[in-house]
N, C-alpha and C positions, 0 to 999 in steps of 0.2 A: 504494500500500499504506499502510495506517495504521501509525503508529509507536506506537500505544497498544493494549493496555496494555503498558507496559515492565516487564520482569521482570529483577531483578538478584539474583545469587546471592552469599551471604556465608557463609563457613565459618571456624570456629576449631576448636580441638581438641575442645571439648565441644559446640559448637552449630553447626548448619547451618540456614540459613533463606533464604527468598526474600522480596524486597520487591517488591510489585506496585504500580505507579503507574498510575492510571487517567486517562483524558482529562480535561483541565482544563475545569471548568464555571464560567463567570463568573470566570475567572482563578485558580480554586482547584482544585488537583489532589488527589486522595485517594490515600493510601498504605496498603497493608495488608501486614502481615508474616505469614508462614506457615512453620512449621517443616517441614523436609524431611529425608530420610535422606541424600540425596546428589545429585549432578548429574543422574543419570538420572531421579530423581523430579521434580527441578526442570524438566527439559526436557519431561517428560510433562505437568506442569501448564501450562507455557507453551503447549504445543501445544493443550491443551484450551481455553485462554482465547483462542486465536488471537493470542497476544501476540508480542512481540519480545524475544528473549534478548539482553541487553546485554553481559554480561561472562562468558559461558560457552558 
């Protein structure tokens, strides 16, 4: 099983977002942040990407 893309969930009182880390290419990995409503939406996006949820 591939460990990429890795998806991490971050939440504060005002902001909730996920950070998506893609497979390193030539030693450089790319990170994308995307706002979400909550953990349910974060899990749905992770499933669509066939990613690995790291902290939720």
